[in-house]
C-alpha positions as CSV (number, residue, x, y, z in Angstrom):
1,X,95.7,118.3,161.5
2,X,93.1,119.8,163.9
3,X,94.0,117.1,166.5
4,X,97.7,117.8,166.1
5,X,97.2,121.6,166.5
6,X,95.1,121.1,169.6
7,X,97.6,118.8,171.3
8,X,100.5,121.3,170.6
9,X,98.4,124.3,171.8
10,X,97.3,122.5,175.0
11,X,100.8,121.2,175.8
12,X,102.3,124.7,175.3
13,X,99.6,126.3,177.4
14,X,100.1,123.8,180.2
15,X,103.8,124.5,180.2
16,X,103.2,128.2,180.0
17,X,101.3,128.2,183.3
18,X,103.2,125.5,185.2
19,X,106.7,126.9,184.4
20,X,105.5,130.6,184.6
21,X,104.4,130.1,188.2
22,X,107.6,128.2,189.0
23,X,109.9,130.9,187.6
24,X,108.2,133.5,189.9
25,X,109.3,131.7,193.1
26,X,112.6,133.6,193.3
27,X,110.6,136.8,193.9
28,X,109.3,135.4,197.2
29,X,112.8,135.0,198.7
30,X,113.2,138.4,200.4
31,X,109.8,138.6,202.1
32,X,109.5,134.9,203.0
33,X,113.0,134.8,204.4
34,X,112.2,137.8,206.6
35,X,108.7,136.8,207.7
36,X,109.6,133.2,208.4
37,X,113.0,134.1,210.0
38,X,114.9,131.7,207.7
39,X,118.2,132.2,205.9
40,X,118.7,132.2,202.1
41,X,120.1,128.7,202.4
42,X,116.8,127.4,203.9
43,X,114.7,129.1,201.2
44,X,117.2,127.8,198.6
45,X,116.9,124.3,200.1
46,X,113.1,124.4,199.6
47,X,113.6,125.1,195.9
48,X,116.4,122.7,195.7
49,X,114.2,119.9,197.2
50,X,111.5,121.0,194.7
51,X,114.0,120.6,191.8
52,X,115.2,117.3,193.2
53,X,111.7,115.9,193.5
54,X,110.8,117.3,190.2
55,X,113.6,115.2,188.7
56,X,113.3,112.1,190.8
57,X,109.7,111.6,189.9
58,X,110.2,112.2,186.2
59,X,111.0,108.6,185.1
60,X,108.0,107.2,187.0
61,X,105.7,109.9,185.9
62,X,107.0,109.5,182.3
63,X,106.3,105.8,182.5
64,X,102.7,106.5,183.8
65,X,102.2,108.9,180.9
66,X,103.5,106.3,178.4
67,X,101.1,103.8,179.8
68,X,98.0,105.7,180.7
69,X,98.2,108.9,178.7
70,X,99.4,112.5,179.5
71,X,95.9,113.9,180.3
72,X,95.4,111.9,183.5
73,X,98.9,112.6,184.7
74,X,98.6,116.4,184.1
75,X,95.2,116.5,185.9
76,X,96.6,114.8,189.0
77,X,99.7,117.0,188.9
78,X,97.5,120.1,188.7
79,X,95.6,119.3,191.8
80,X,98.8,118.6,193.7
81,X,100.4,121.9,192.4
82,X,97.5,124.0,193.6
83,X,97.5,122.3,197.0
84,X,101.2,122.8,197.4
85,X,100.9,126.6,196.7
86,X,98.1,126.9,199.2
87,X,100.1,124.9,201.8
88,X,103.1,127.2,201.2
89,X,100.9,130.2,201.8
90,X,100.1,128.8,205.3
91,X,103.7,127.9,206.1
92,X,105.1,129.2,209.4
93,X,108.6,127.7,209.3
94,X,111.3,126.3,207.1
95,X,109.9,122.8,207.5
96,X,106.5,123.9,206.3
97,X,108.2,125.5,203.3
98,X,110.2,122.3,202.6
99,X,107.1,120.2,202.6
100,X,105.0,122.5,200.4
101,X,107.3,124.3,198.0
102,X,109.7,121.4,198.1
103,X,107.8,118.1,198.2
104,X,104.4,118.9,196.9
105,X,105.2,121.4,194.2
106,X,108.2,119.4,193.1
107,X,106.2,116.3,192.6
108,X,103.5,118.3,190.8
109,X,105.9,119.9,188.4
110,X,107.1,116.5,187.2
111,X,103.5,115.8,186.1
112,X,102.7,119.1,184.4
113,X,105.8,120.0,182.4
114,X,108.0,118.9,179.5
115,X,108.5,115.2,180.1
116,X,104.8,114.4,180.1
117,X,103.5,116.8,177.4
118,X,106.4,116.4,175.0
119,X,105.7,112.6,174.8
120,X,102.1,113.4,173.8
121,X,103.2,115.9,171.2
122,X,106.0,113.7,169.8
123,X,103.5,111.0,169.0
124,X,101.2,113.2,166.9
125,X,103.7,115.1,164.7
126,X,105.8,113.9,161.8
127,X,109.5,113.3,162.4
128,X,110.5,116.2,160.2
129,X,108.4,118.6,162.3
130,X,109.0,117.1,165.7
131,X,111.9,119.4,166.7
132,X,110.0,122.5,165.8
133,X,106.9,121.3,167.7
134,X,109.1,120.6,170.7
135,X,110.5,124.2,170.4
136,X,107.0,125.7,170.3
137,X,106.0,123.8,173.5
138,X,109.2,124.8,175.2
139,X,108.7,128.4,174.3
140,X,105.4,128.2,176.2
141,X,107.4,127.9,179.4
142,X,109.2,131.1,178.5
143,X,106.0,132.9,177.6
144,X,104.8,132.0,181.1
145,X,107.9,133.4,182.7
146,X,107.4,136.7,180.7
147,X,103.8,137.0,181.7
148,X,103.6,135.4,185.2
149,X,106.8,136.8,186.8
150,X,105.7,140.5,186.5
151,X,102.2,139.5,187.7
152,X,103.8,137.7,190.6
153,X,105.7,140.8,191.6
154,X,102.4,142.8,191.4
155,X,100.5,140.3,193.5
156,X,103.2,140.3,196.2
157,X,103.1,144.1,196.3
158,X,99.3,144.3,196.4
159,X,98.3,141.3,198.4
160,X,101.4,140.2,200.3
161,X,103.3,136.9,199.6
162,X,100.7,134.6,201.3
163,X,97.7,135.7,199.3
164,X,99.8,136.0,196.2
165,X,100.5,132.3,196.4
166,X,96.7,131.6,196.8
167,X,96.1,133.7,193.6
168,X,98.8,131.7,191.7
169,X,97.1,128.4,192.9
170,X,93.9,129.7,191.2
171,X,95.9,130.2,188.0
172,X,97.3,126.7,188.2
173,X,93.8,125.2,188.4
174,X,93.2,126.3,184.8
175,X,95.4,123.4,183.7
176,X,92.6,121.0,184.6
177,X,90.7,122.1,181.5
178,X,93.9,122.0,179.3
179,X,94.7,118.4,180.4
180,X,91.8,117.3,178.0
181,X,93.9,118.5,175.1
182,X,96.7,116.0,175.8
183,X,94.5,113.1,176.9
184,X,94.4,109.7,175.2
185,X,96.2,106.5,175.8
186,X,99.4,106.0,173.8
187,X,99.3,103.3,171.1
188,X,101.2,100.1,171.5
189,X,104.7,100.0,170.1
190,X,105.0,99.8,166.4
191,X,107.3,100.8,163.5
192,X,106.3,104.5,163.6
193,X,106.9,104.6,167.3
194,X,110.5,103.4,166.8
195,X,110.2,100.3,168.8
196,X,108.3,97.4,167.3
197,X,107.5,94.9,170.0
198,X,109.9,96.6,172.5
199,X,109.1,96.4,176.2
200,X,109.9,99.1,178.7
201,X,112.5,96.9,180.3
202,X,114.2,96.5,176.9
203,X,114.1,100.2,176.2
204,X,115.7,101.0,179.6
205,X,118.4,98.4,179.0
206,X,119.1,99.8,175.5
207,X,119.5,103.3,176.8
208,X,121.7,102.3,179.8
209,X,124.2,100.7,177.4
210,X,124.4,103.8,175.1
211,X,127.2,106.2,175.8
212,X,125.3,109.2,174.4
213,X,122.4,108.7,176.9
214,X,124.8,109.3,179.9
215,X,126.5,112.2,178.2
216,X,123.1,113.8,177.7
217,X,122.4,113.3,181.4
218,X,125.7,115.0,182.4
219,X,125.1,117.9,180.0
220,X,121.6,118.5,181.2
221,X,122.9,118.6,184.8
222,X,124.7,121.8,183.8
223,X,121.6,123.3,182.3
224,X,119.7,122.7,185.5
225,X,122.5,124.2,187.6
226,X,122.5,127.4,185.5
227,X,118.7,127.8,185.4
228,X,118.1,127.2,189.1
229,X,120.9,129.4,190.2
230,X,119.7,132.4,188.1
231,X,116.0,131.9,188.6
232,X,116.3,131.5,192.4
233,X,119.1,133.9,193.3
234,X,119.5,136.5,190.5
235,X,116.8,138.9,191.8
236,X,118.4,138.8,195.3
237,X,121.9,139.2,193.7
238,X,120.7,142.4,192.0
239,X,119.0,143.6,195.1
240,X,122.2,143.1,197.1
241,X,124.0,145.2,194.5
242,X,121.6,148.0,195.0
243,X,119.5,147.6,191.9
244,X,116.2,146.6,193.6
245,X,113.8,143.8,193.3
246,X,111.9,145.4,190.4
247,X,115.0,145.1,188.2
248,X,115.3,141.5,189.2
249,X,111.7,140.8,188.3
250,X,112.2,142.6,184.9
251,X,115.3,140.6,184.4
252,X,113.5,137.3,184.9
253,X,110.7,138.5,182.6
254,X,113.2,139.3,179.9
255,X,114.7,135.8,180.3
256,X,111.3,134.5,179.6
257,X,110.6,136.9,176.6
258,X,113.9,136.1,174.8
259,X,113.6,132.4,175.5
260,X,110.4,132.4,173.5
261,X,112.5,133.2,170.5
262,X,115.5,131.0,171.6
263,X,113.4,127.9,172.3
264,X,111.5,128.2,169.0
265,X,114.6,128.9,166.9
266,X,116.7,126.1,168.5
267,X,113.8,123.8,167.8
268,X,113.7,124.8,164.2
269,X,117.5,124.6,163.8
270,X,117.4,121.2,165.5
271,X,115.4,119.9,162.5
272,X,118.0,121.2,160.1
273,X,121.4,120.8,161.7
274,X,123.1,118.6,164.2
275,X,121.4,118.7,167.6
276,X,124.5,117.8,169.5
277,X,126.5,120.5,167.7
278,X,123.9,123.1,168.6
279,X,123.9,122.0,172.2
280,X,127.6,122.3,172.4
281,X,127.5,125.8,170.9
282,X,124.6,126.8,173.3
283,X,126.5,125.8,176.5
284,X,129.7,127.5,175.3
285,X,127.7,130.6,174.6
286,X,126.4,130.6,178.1
287,X,129.9,130.6,179.5
288,X,130.9,133.5,177.3
289,X,127.8,135.5,178.2
290,X,128.4,135.0,182.0
291,X,132.1,136.1,181.6
292,X,131.0,139.3,179.7
293,X,128.4,140.1,182.5
294,X,130.9,139.6,185.3
295,X,133.7,141.8,183.8
296,X,131.2,144.6,182.8
297,X,130.3,147.2,185.4
298,X,126.9,146.3,186.9
299,X,124.1,148.7,185.9
300,X,120.4,148.2,185.3
301,X,121.2,148.1,181.5
302,X,123.9,145.5,181.9
303,X,121.6,143.3,184.1
304,X,118.8,143.4,181.5
305,X,121.2,142.7,178.6
306,X,122.5,139.7,180.5
307,X,119.0,138.5,181.1
308,X,118.1,138.9,177.4
309,X,121.2,137.0,176.3
310,X,120.7,134.2,178.8
311,X,117.1,134.1,177.9
312,X,117.9,133.3,174.3
313,X,120.0,130.4,175.6
314,X,117.7,129.4,178.5
315,X,115.6,126.4,177.5
316,X,116.8,125.9,173.9
317,X,118.3,122.8,175.4
318,X,114.9,121.2,175.9
319,X,113.8,120.7,172.2
320,X,117.4,119.7,171.3
321,X,117.9,117.2,174.2
322,X,114.4,115.7,174.0
323,X,114.8,115.6,170.2
324,X,118.1,113.7,170.5
325,X,116.5,111.1,172.8
326,X,113.7,110.6,170.3
327,X,116.1,110.5,167.4
328,X,118.3,107.9,169.0
329,X,115.8,105.7,170.7
330,X,112.5,106.3,169.0
331,X,109.2,107.8,170.3
332,X,107.4,104.9,172.1
333,X,109.1,105.4,175.4
334,X,110.2,109.0,175.0
335,X,108.5,110.3,178.2
336,X,110.2,107.6,180.3
337,X,113.7,108.0,178.7
338,X,113.6,111.8,178.6
339,X,112.3,111.6,182.2
340,X,115.6,109.9,183.2
341,X,117.6,112.5,181.3
342,X,115.6,115.2,183.0
343,X,116.5,113.8,186.3
344,X,120.1,114.8,185.6
345,X,118.8,118.3,184.9
346,X,117.0,118.5,188.2
347,X,120.0,117.1,190.1
348,X,121.8,120.1,188.7
349,X,118.9,122.4,189.7
350,X,119.1,121.1,193.3
351,X,122.8,122.0,193.4
352,X,122.3,125.4,191.7
353,X,119.5,126.5,194.0
354,X,120.9,125.1,197.3
355,X,124.6,125.4,197.0
356,X,124.3,129.0,195.8
357,X,122.4,129.9,198.9
358,X,124.7,128.0,201.1
359,X,127.8,129.7,199.6
360,X,126.1,133.1,200.1
361,X,125.4,132.4,203.7
362,X,129.0,131.2,204.2
363,X,130.8,133.9,202.3
364,X,128.3,136.7,201.8
365,X,128.8,136.5,198.1
366,X,127.8,134.6,195.0
367,X,131.2,134.9,193.3
368,X,132.2,131.3,193.7
369,X,128.9,130.2,192.1
370,X,129.4,132.5,189.1
371,X,132.9,131.0,188.5
372,X,131.5,127.4,188.8
373,X,128.7,128.3,186.4
374,X,131.2,129.5,183.8
375,X,133.4,126.4,184.1
376,X,130.4,124.1,183.9
377,X,129.2,125.8,180.7
378,X,132.4,125.0,178.9
379,X,132.5,121.4,180.3
380,X,129.0,120.8,179.0
381,X,129.9,122.0,175.6
382,X,132.7,119.5,175.4
383,X,130.5,116.6,176.7
384,X,128.1,116.9,173.8
385,X,130.6,116.7,171.0
386,X,131.3,112.9,171.2
387,X,127.6,111.8,171.5
388,X,126.8,109.1,168.9
389,X,123.5,110.5,167.6
390,X,122.5,108.0,164.9
391,X,119.3,105.9,165.6
392,X,120.2,102.7,167.4
393,X,120.3,99.6,165.2
394,X,116.9,98.3,166.5
395,X,115.2,101.5,165.5
396,X,116.7,101.4,162.0
397,X,115.5,97.8,161.6
398,X,112.0,98.8,162.8
399,X,111.8,101.7,160.3
400,X,113.0,99.6,157.4
């Protein structure tokens, strides 16, 4: 029990720091765009590249974690993350930002967030408590957003954006100690892992032939689009409307606060009810919340209410989606298979961060992206309903 609790705590703390710092990046957009003489599309492209690399590296990083353990992967990712932030603080052009914020931080995030640590957690908790444990770890990312985003705004105001990035690099370094908590080499495949004698090649072939696996990929694309668009551009959107950056920072902090509850509760509910049904309801609810926000006069109160509602729906997708992958395919190669699904999420994040900036530079407005976000929410809800969510026949045989 002590070992299980320590793994869950360490995983949640790692995600708290890694995702908390990442969610603060949108606050740097106004000052960095001005000082580096770049447009919002260039800044958005840096974060889009970050999201893309975050996703492209996931299957490979997940495979490394399944083979060598999460601790080593997290430690390596921590060093790269800190180096990327320091490099960003020294950037003098869009290219420097693309290489630091984009390439280095994107690769580092793949090794320090959900795909790697959820695999470690999933192997030490019982199946009936797995969804709840995933929800606790996911809530860590939201706690980080609630704590780090206001701190990031304070650091920018007091130190300037360059030294603020250096300070955040120091915070990231704390994850080196936390990596010990998720260390340990995964055991060979066995009945409890849901894959007796199964090789990685066989696991990949099994997933590739399963319709639900690709529907999860498509649905998670939408999640990434929503999250990246709001995290990257919502503070600037509110500033454009005359509400100021402080309201934007508070809005992102509220997203983090309410997602603590949302991630935990969706994790708990996923252990009781249909995960695919909950996912469909979550995506549809996002569409409804966005419509309500857009048709309501914009005030500080309406912006913060929208942030709270979206926060509750923010990353509840993570325990449900990762839980579905484990439920259908077993735990042995969860980090690898969920890494592939997470790639779909990050492709959506690439589009949400970059295309939103591109459309703003072209039209001077985010209106078209809001409309697309609403439509995608309802499409994602429909995609989850036909997912066959029973364990595959091989897993049933292994558990027999």
